[in-house]
C-alpha positions, -999 to +999 in steps of 0.1 A: -374-028+543-359+003+525-385+030+523-367+044+492-382+014+473-417+015+459-435-016+471-461-034+451-479-058+474-508-080+465-535-077+491-565-098+480-601-094+491-616-126+479-652-136+475-659-168+493-683-183+468-661-178+438-626-176+453-619-146+430-595-119+441-612-085+441-582-061+441-545-056+446-531-027+466-503-005+452-482+012+479-465+045+472-430+052+485-427+077+513-402+096+491-420+116+465-390+118+441-390+080+436-428+075+430-439+066+395-471+083+382-501+060+379-523+061+348-556+043+343-559+031+307-592+039+291-592+026+256-567+048+236-562+074+263-547+074+298-561+091+328-537+103+356-546+089+389-543+115+417-523+106+448-544+103+479-525+088+508-498+062+503-518+034+486-540+028+456-564-001+449-560-018+416-593-034+407-593-068+389-596-062+352-581-027+353-550-019+333-527+005+353-495+020+339-468+030+364-446+056+346-413+071+356-396+101+342-363+083+344-360+045+346-374+016+366-342-003+371-354-035+387-384-055+376-389-092+386-353-099+394-337-077+367-361-085+338-367-053+319-354-018+324-379+006+308-395+038+321-429+023+326-447-010+334-483-021+329-499-036+360-530-059+362-545-079+390-561-113+384-572-136+412-544-138+436-516-127+412-501-094+401-489-091+365-464-066+352-462-063+314-480-096+311-455-115+334-468-131+365-449-117+395-441-130+430-462-116+458-437-087+466-423-067+436-395-043+444-392-015+419-387+023+420-380+053+398-343+061+395-337+095+412-335+126+390-300+140+394-292+170+372-255+177+371-234+205+356-212+198+326-190+220+304-204+218+269-182+200+242-185+232+222-196+268+229-233+276+225-238+297+193-254+324+215-227+325+242-200+350+232-163+342+235-145+338+259-175+330+282-181+294+293-210+272+280-225+248+306-251+222+303-274+211+332-279+175+321-284+139+333-276+106+317-307+086+306-301+052+290-271+058+266-280+094+259-284+127+279-313+149+287-307+186+289-325+208+315-309+241+307-279+258+290-259+284+310-237+310+295-213+320+323-187+347+327-160+329+347-138+359+351-164+380+367-181+349+383-215+360+370-242+345+348-250+361+315-279+339+301-297+307+308-318+288+283-346+266+297-382+255+290-414+265+307-446+247+300-479+237+316-478+209+341-492+182+317-469+191+288-443+168+273-422+198+263-399+199+294-365+207+280-353+233+253-350+215+220-319+233+207-297+219+234-298+184+219-272+196+194-246+199+222-230+172+244-213+171+278-175+172+280-164+176+316-186+171+347-183+199+373-184+185+408-193+202+440-212+230+423-224+248+454-189+252+466-174+262+432-202+287+426-207+301+460-235+325+469-221+360+474-235+391+490-228+428+483-212+443+514-219+480+511-191+489+535-165+476+511-171+504+486-144+531+487-167+557+471-189+572+498-218+579+474-219+543+461-216+530+497-246+551+509-268+542+479-260+504+483-267+506+521-300+522+514-313+500+485-299+466+498-295+446+467-299+408+472-287+377+455-314+354+440-317+331+410-322+344+375-350+318+373-378+332+394-406+308+386-413+292+420-423+258+406-393+254+384-369+268+410-379+244+438-382+214+414-349+218+396-327+248+402-323+254+439-293+230+441-268+249+420-255+275+445-245+308+431-243+296+395-276+311+385-277+341+409-275+378+403-279+410+423-316+420+424-331+452+436-357+439+461-385+463+450-382+451+414-379+414+421-409+415+445-428+441+425-433+442+388-411+412+379-431+391+403-463+402+387-449+394+353-438+359+364-472+352+380-490+363+348-467+341+327-474+310+348-511+317+347-510+321+309-490+289+305-514+268+326-547+284+314-537+285+277-516+254+275-487+275+263-451+262+260-420+283+257-383+280+254-370+309+275-337+326+273-333+346+305-304+371+307-288+399+328-272+427+309-258+462+314-245+478+346-264+497+373-251+532+378-258+556+407-260+594+406-228+610+417-225+647+425-187+645+431-182+635+394-207+660+380-198+682+350-203+719+348-234+714+327-250+687+349-254+687+386-248+649+387-231+621+367-240+584+366-213+562+382-212+525+374-213+502+404-183+478+403-174+455+432-154+424+440-136+408+410-149+434+385-184+423+392-214+443+381-250+447+391-271+441+359-292+471+348-315+448+328-331+415+335-348+400+305-368+371+290-368+361+254-400+340+251-398+317+221-432+300+217-433+263+209-470+264+201-481+263+165-499+296+166-478+312+195-460+345+193-425+355+205-418+384+227-390+400+247-398+412+282-372+435+298-371+448+333-350+477+347-332+464+378-325+499+392-342+524+415-325+552+397-348+555+367-355+592+375-319+600+367-321+587+331-339+600+301-367+575+292-352+568+258-319+559+274-336+531+294-365+520+271-347+515+238-375+498+217-412+502+211-431+490+242-458+464+232-468+451+267-503+466+263-508+444+232-501+411+250-534+396+261-520+377+291-503+408+305-535+429+306-542+424+343-507+434+354-491+457+329-507+489+343-480+491+369-451+484+346-442+521+344-442+525+381-406+531+389-409+522+426-418+487+415-392+485+387-398+494+351-408+467+326-413+470+288-419+445+261-405+444+226-403+426+193-373+404+191-360+418+159-361+453+173-341+442+203-315+425+181-311+457+160-306+478+192-277+456+204-284+469+239-286+435+256-253+418+259-258+381+254-290+384+234-289+361+204-281+382+173-281+355+146-311+342+127-347+347+138-347+312+152-334+315+188-302+296+195-300+283+159-273+257+151-244+268+128 
């Protein structure tokens, strides 16, 4: 029997005196991605049933809902194709949505396959001539949209990605503004077309850049750093979402920020649409190119096909809660902060200390060895025009024109 299929098998424990079946046993699939979630119906509310082992006992008289995020494609020889079924156990029989079933019911959740599509029209926040991509999947006769990617095909680098981040029980899983776009062309074999690249310091002709890159060892990782989201959705897209990270920054202050954000989301029930971006260009101090007035000059790091290491990594957090507030969190992806004037790097009023959920971590945000982080009002960031790819239209992020 195919283990990819969720089996619902009636196992009766009958009382001899009444010949009444005491329970039915629900067997989970060995493959987690195809298991529906089970809910116990308690009046007008539902209670999630935790998974313990590979089976669950349905007591006679209980109403249990098996719910899939996608579809249940096969119920009782093709009858019904919804995303959930109600299960009850009576005597020796199992019922699904009120219909008596045979002893063995074969059903499963359709796998969740997110694919890459070129959007039918450019995102309003994706500047020309960059490419707008949708991470989407067909569901019934429509599509669901996981994320929207603004990609620089010429440089083979990501500019921004729009996605949702919410607490684990939230129904807000996908950014609402993407519903106004539709897939046009599916992009096949994504990991090959968007291959992971690595900076090879020995390929730089300039000796100063070569030495700096050998010392600081920039690494490629996804722009989406939340571990839960990355493992669940985004680790299958090759180099599409990757950028060059300074390791001290990614594992230092940016990690502290990401952990604080996740804790805030879970503890406070927060939900956000997040636009993440990579802007600017890392520059290294060069004494060979120094002017008479300065003993060094800052030299942009360019490699490969005109590719750049981003100076800034940023999040525009757009709250979906009624009383939530929006904020822009900006990190400096460079170990060379000492070679800049502070006002050249931090271009807006820092409000990190005013954000309650950052209080436990923001004390290190000005520690340059861990990567600088500052927080700003969105309107001030727009007015500065310092972040390429940041939405500059109306105050509603990613508004539809």
